[in-house]
C-alpha positions, -999 to 999 in steps of 0.1 A, spaced: 617 387 -480 627 412 -454 609 412 -420 612 435 -390 613 419 -356 604 440 -327 615 427 -293 597 438 -260 606 428 -225 583 430 -195 590 460 -173 566 468 -145 581 503 -142 564 514 -174 528 522 -180 523 496 -207 541 469 -187 568 463 -213 597 481 -228 611 481 -263 644 462 -263 654 463 -300 640 465 -335 658 450 -364 654 441 -401 665 407 -414 662 388 -447 644 354 -445 633 331 -473 597 331 -459 576 339 -429 584 306 -413 621 316 -409 610 348 -390 587 327 -369 615 304 -359 638 332 -349 610 348 -329 604 314 -311 641 313 -302 639 348 -287 607 340 -268 622 312 -248 625 337 -221 589 342 -208 594 379 -202 601 385 -239 574 393 -266 583 395 -303 562 410 -331 570 403 -368 561 426 -397 569 427 -434 594 456 -436 580 471 -468 544 477 -480 530 490 -512 506 520 -512 491 540 -540 502 577 -543 471 598 -539 479 623 -566 497 603 -593 480 569 -587 514 551 -590 523 524 -565 550 534 -540 569 511 -516 573 524 -480 582 510 -446 553 495 -426 560 519 -398 561 551 -418 543 580 -400 510 591 -417 525 625 -425 552 608 -446 528 584 -464 520 595 -499 487 576 -499 473 601 -473 459 635 -478 480 648 -449 512 641 -469 501 663 -498 489 692 -477 522 698 -458 
């Protein structure tokens, strides 16, 4: 399975209090492997890691067929939304 790990580091200069360090995709056998890698990264207390499955399946609004898209696809590019079909 492919997971996307997003690494944030505390940064008091930003409004949210943290800054995106890196975002990368990696293949793991299961979620446990991704959790272990995140735990290694979070040994530094200033680091926060989020884990997401890279791909998700949505249903195309017009055809009704299943389509695989990235989890972070903008709404305007998602075929399961009305906005996609009106542009």
